[in-house]
C-alpha positions as CSV (number, residue, x, y, z in Angstrom):
1,X,-2.7,-80.1,178.5
2,X,-6.6,-81.3,178.1
3,X,-8.3,-78.9,176.0
4,X,-10.5,-76.1,177.5
5,X,-14.3,-77.4,176.9
6,X,-15.2,-74.1,177.6
7,X,-12.8,-71.9,176.0
8,X,-15.5,-70.6,173.2
9,X,-17.6,-70.1,175.6
10,X,-15.0,-68.0,177.4
11,X,-14.0,-66.0,174.3
12,X,-17.6,-64.7,173.8
13,X,-18.0,-64.1,176.9
14,X,-14.6,-61.6,176.5
15,X,-15.6,-60.1,173.7
16,X,-18.8,-59.0,174.6
17,X,-17.1,-57.2,177.1
18,X,-14.9,-55.6,175.5
19,X,-17.7,-54.8,172.7
20,X,-19.9,-53.1,175.4
21,X,-17.2,-51.4,176.8
22,X,-16.3,-50.1,173.8
23,X,-19.8,-48.9,173.0
24,X,-20.5,-47.1,176.4
25,X,-17.0,-45.4,175.5
26,X,-18.6,-44.1,172.2
27,X,-21.4,-43.3,173.8
28,X,-20.0,-41.4,176.3
29,X,-17.7,-39.6,174.1
30,X,-20.5,-38.7,172.2
31,X,-22.4,-37.2,175.0
32,X,-19.5,-35.2,176.2
33,X,-18.4,-33.8,173.0
34,X,-22.3,-32.9,172.6
35,X,-22.0,-31.0,175.7
36,X,-19.1,-29.2,175.1
37,X,-20.5,-28.4,171.3
38,X,-23.4,-27.0,173.3
39,X,-21.2,-25.2,175.7
40,X,-19.2,-23.7,173.6
41,X,-20.7,-22.9,170.4
42,X,-23.7,-20.0,170.6
43,X,-25.7,-21.1,167.8
44,X,-25.7,-24.4,169.3
45,X,-26.1,-23.1,172.7
46,X,-29.0,-20.7,171.3
47,X,-30.7,-24.0,170.0
48,X,-30.6,-25.8,173.0
49,X,-32.0,-22.9,175.1
50,X,-34.6,-22.6,172.9
51,X,-36.1,-26.4,172.6
52,X,-38.6,-25.8,175.2
53,X,-39.8,-22.2,173.9
54,X,-42.9,-22.2,172.0
55,X,-42.2,-20.4,168.7
56,X,-43.9,-17.2,167.5
57,X,-43.4,-15.7,170.5
58,X,-44.0,-11.8,170.2
59,X,-41.1,-9.1,170.6
60,X,-41.8,-6.1,172.8
61,X,-42.3,-2.1,171.7
62,X,-42.1,0.3,174.5
63,X,-42.0,3.5,173.8
64,X,-39.1,5.6,174.8
65,X,-41.7,8.1,176.9
66,X,-43.4,5.2,179.3
67,X,-45.0,7.9,181.4
68,X,-47.2,8.3,178.6
69,X,-48.7,4.7,178.2
70,X,-52.0,4.1,179.5
71,X,-51.6,1.0,180.4
72,X,-48.6,-1.4,181.3
73,X,-49.2,-4.9,181.5
74,X,-46.6,-6.4,183.5
75,X,-46.1,-10.3,182.7
76,X,-43.3,-12.3,184.4
77,X,-42.6,-15.3,181.8
78,X,-40.4,-18.6,181.5
79,X,-39.2,-20.1,178.9
80,X,-42.1,-22.8,178.4
81,X,-44.6,-19.8,178.7
82,X,-46.6,-19.1,175.5
83,X,-47.5,-15.8,175.3
84,X,-48.6,-15.1,171.8
85,X,-51.8,-14.2,172.8
86,X,-50.3,-10.4,173.6
87,X,-50.0,-10.1,170.1
88,X,-53.7,-8.8,169.9
89,X,-52.9,-7.1,172.9
90,X,-50.0,-5.0,171.6
91,X,-51.9,-3.9,168.6
92,X,-54.6,-1.8,171.2
93,X,-53.4,1.4,172.0
94,X,-54.3,0.9,175.3
95,X,-52.1,-1.7,176.4
96,X,-48.4,-1.9,176.3
97,X,-47.0,-4.9,177.7
98,X,-43.7,-5.6,179.6
99,X,-42.6,-9.1,179.5
100,X,-39.6,-9.8,181.9
101,X,-37.9,-13.5,181.3
102,X,-37.6,-15.1,184.5
103,X,-35.0,-17.7,183.4
104,X,-31.5,-18.7,184.0
105,X,-31.0,-18.5,180.4
106,X,-33.1,-15.5,179.7
107,X,-34.8,-14.8,176.1
108,X,-33.3,-11.6,174.9
109,X,-36.2,-10.2,173.1
110,X,-37.8,-9.7,176.5
111,X,-36.7,-7.5,179.9
112,X,-34.4,-9.0,182.5
113,X,-35.7,-9.1,186.2
114,X,-32.7,-8.3,188.7
115,X,-33.3,-11.4,190.6
116,X,-34.6,-14.4,190.0
117,X,-35.7,-15.4,193.2
118,X,-39.3,-15.2,194.1
119,X,-41.3,-16.2,191.1
120,X,-43.3,-13.4,189.7
121,X,-42.2,-11.2,192.6
122,X,-38.8,-10.8,191.2
123,X,-40.2,-9.2,188.0
124,X,-42.9,-7.1,189.6
125,X,-40.4,-5.5,191.9
126,X,-37.9,-5.0,188.9
127,X,-40.5,-3.1,186.8
128,X,-41.1,-0.7,189.5
129,X,-37.6,-0.2,189.5
130,X,-36.9,-0.2,186.4
131,X,-39.4,2.7,185.9
132,X,-40.3,4.4,188.8
133,X,-39.7,7.8,187.6
134,X,-41.5,7.6,184.3
135,X,-44.2,4.9,185.2
136,X,-47.1,4.5,183.0
137,X,-50.7,5.6,184.4
138,X,-52.1,2.1,185.3
139,X,-49.9,-0.8,186.0
140,X,-51.4,-4.1,185.6
141,X,-49.6,-7.4,187.1
142,X,-50.6,-10.7,185.6
143,X,-49.3,-14.0,185.0
144,X,-48.3,-15.3,181.4
145,X,-50.4,-18.2,180.8
146,X,-53.4,-17.1,178.8
147,X,-55.7,-19.1,181.0
148,X,-56.2,-18.7,184.6
149,X,-58.4,-20.5,187.1
150,X,-58.3,-17.3,189.6
151,X,-59.6,-14.7,186.7
152,X,-63.3,-14.1,187.5
153,X,-63.7,-10.4,186.8
154,X,-67.5,-9.8,186.3
155,X,-68.1,-13.7,186.4
156,X,-66.4,-14.1,182.6
157,X,-64.2,-16.4,181.0
158,X,-60.7,-17.0,182.6
159,X,-58.5,-15.9,179.8
160,X,-56.2,-13.3,180.2
161,X,-57.8,-10.7,177.2
162,X,-61.1,-10.6,178.7
163,X,-59.9,-9.9,181.9
164,X,-57.9,-7.0,181.0
165,X,-60.5,-6.1,178.2
166,X,-63.4,-5.8,181.4
167,X,-61.1,-3.9,183.8
168,X,-62.2,-0.9,184.3
169,X,-59.7,1.6,185.4
170,X,-62.4,3.8,187.4
171,X,-62.1,1.1,189.8
172,X,-58.0,1.5,190.1
173,X,-58.7,5.1,190.5
174,X,-60.9,5.1,193.1
175,X,-59.2,2.5,195.3
176,X,-55.8,2.5,193.8
177,X,-55.0,-0.8,194.1
178,X,-57.4,-3.5,192.9
179,X,-57.2,-7.5,192.8
180,X,-58.0,-9.3,189.6
181,X,-59.8,-11.7,191.4
182,X,-63.3,-11.0,192.6
183,X,-64.1,-13.8,194.7
184,X,-62.8,-13.9,198.4
185,X,-61.9,-17.8,198.7
186,X,-59.1,-18.6,199.3
187,X,-57.5,-15.5,201.0
188,X,-60.4,-13.7,202.9
189,X,-61.7,-13.4,205.5
190,X,-58.2,-13.2,207.6
191,X,-56.6,-16.6,206.9
192,X,-53.2,-15.9,208.1
193,X,-52.0,-14.7,211.8
194,X,-48.4,-13.7,211.8
195,X,-47.8,-14.5,215.4
196,X,-49.4,-17.6,216.0
197,X,-47.7,-19.8,217.9
198,X,-45.7,-22.5,217.0
199,X,-45.0,-20.7,213.2
200,X,-48.0,-20.0,210.7
201,X,-48.2,-22.5,207.8
202,X,-48.9,-20.4,204.5
203,X,-49.1,-22.4,201.0
204,X,-47.5,-25.6,202.4
205,X,-44.6,-23.5,204.0
206,X,-43.8,-23.1,207.9
207,X,-42.4,-19.6,209.0
208,X,-41.3,-19.5,212.4
209,X,-41.0,-16.1,212.3
210,X,-43.0,-14.2,209.8
211,X,-43.0,-11.1,211.4
212,X,-39.2,-10.6,211.6
213,X,-39.1,-11.1,207.6
214,X,-42.1,-8.4,207.3
215,X,-39.5,-6.1,209.6
216,X,-37.1,-6.3,207.4
217,X,-39.0,-5.9,204.0
218,X,-41.0,-3.0,205.2
219,X,-38.1,-1.5,207.3
220,X,-40.5,-1.1,210.8
221,X,-40.3,-3.1,214.3
222,X,-41.2,-6.4,214.5
223,X,-44.0,-5.9,216.2
224,X,-45.4,-3.4,213.8
225,X,-46.3,-6.7,211.8
226,X,-50.2,-7.1,211.6
227,X,-52.0,-9.5,213.8
228,X,-53.7,-10.8,211.0
229,X,-53.7,-10.9,207.0
230,X,-56.6,-11.1,204.8
231,X,-56.1,-11.1,201.0
232,X,-57.5,-12.2,198.1
233,X,-55.2,-14.8,196.3
234,X,-53.1,-14.9,193.1
235,X,-50.6,-12.3,192.5
236,X,-52.6,-10.7,190.0
237,X,-53.5,-6.6,190.6
238,X,-53.8,-2.8,189.2
239,X,-52.3,-0.3,190.6
240,X,-52.3,3.7,189.8
241,X,-49.3,5.3,189.2
242,X,-50.1,7.9,192.2
243,X,-50.5,4.7,194.4
244,X,-47.1,3.2,193.5
245,X,-45.4,6.5,193.8
246,X,-46.9,6.6,197.8
247,X,-43.8,4.5,198.6
248,X,-40.7,5.6,198.0
249,X,-38.5,4.1,195.6
250,X,-36.1,2.7,198.4
251,X,-38.2,0.8,200.0
252,X,-39.2,-1.5,197.1
253,X,-35.2,-1.7,196.7
254,X,-35.0,-3.1,200.1
255,X,-38.2,-5.6,199.4
256,X,-36.0,-6.9,196.3
257,X,-32.9,-7.2,198.3
258,X,-34.9,-9.3,201.1
259,X,-35.9,-12.0,198.3
260,X,-32.4,-11.8,196.6
261,X,-30.6,-12.2,200.2
262,X,-33.2,-14.5,202.2
263,X,-31.5,-17.5,203.0
264,X,-34.4,-18.8,205.2
265,X,-36.6,-20.0,202.3
266,X,-36.5,-21.0,198.8
267,X,-37.7,-19.1,195.6
268,X,-41.0,-20.5,195.5
269,X,-41.6,-19.8,199.4
270,X,-40.4,-16.1,198.8
271,X,-43.6,-15.8,196.2
272,X,-45.7,-17.1,198.4
273,X,-44.7,-14.0,201.1
274,X,-45.0,-11.8,198.5
275,X,-48.6,-13.3,197.3
276,X,-49.9,-12.2,201.1
277,X,-48.5,-8.9,201.2
278,X,-49.0,-7.3,197.7
279,X,-52.0,-5.2,198.9
280,X,-49.7,-3.9,202.0
281,X,-47.3,-2.5,199.8
282,X,-49.7,-0.5,198.3
283,X,-51.2,0.7,200.9
284,X,-54.2,-1.2,201.5
285,X,-55.3,-2.7,205.3
286,X,-53.9,-6.1,206.4
287,X,-57.4,-7.8,206.3
288,X,-59.1,-6.4,202.7
């Protein structure tokens, strides 16, 4: 048999393929072993969960008698949100922070919402249900980031501490509910018509039958949904204890059940629905 002139090259290819297969097997083994370690060994799991969490996040100090609290600040938080700014707030006796961890893997030093569906809505409603029988005098619902483009109380800086310290509780006393944004746009005048033919567009989502969702949330007939809704945007507001208590606890439970169980919308869209309705939830006219 004549010698194979290509034998050295073929051998090189053969061993190269074997080496590549071996390296792939080793890499795959390492990946699987790492995943098993993370999922089965609690310290490793905790470390993996905290990779995206800023260091130095403050813990909560909520007094047992929550009814004695002057101003509760309700803050939904994901792991990547940095809420170190509330440290100074916690040293102010006028404020008490109620931070809700809204991740599948929650931060254990914070409160846990009753469902994760609906962005901040689940945390807001969970707070009301958790403390309905012992609500603080004022409840201020805000977002976690220190700087918010939609903060403009008295045209001051956009950060949360300035907004909170500028907030006048006398305004909450006078109206029961106030939005923390002063500018009317986006949102007012009426910019949302639930009965509009062909569905209505809300923050990029099209809802074919918003009145039906409204009816389920509020426990009313479909035709009782408002013809127009006009509200200031962005789901940050202050509410008095008395105004929250004007609605029975079961109403808030029904709203949370709708958020948890709806199959028509994803979690983000559920949050947009509530953003259009918070003022109505707390007894204000449909068009502010």
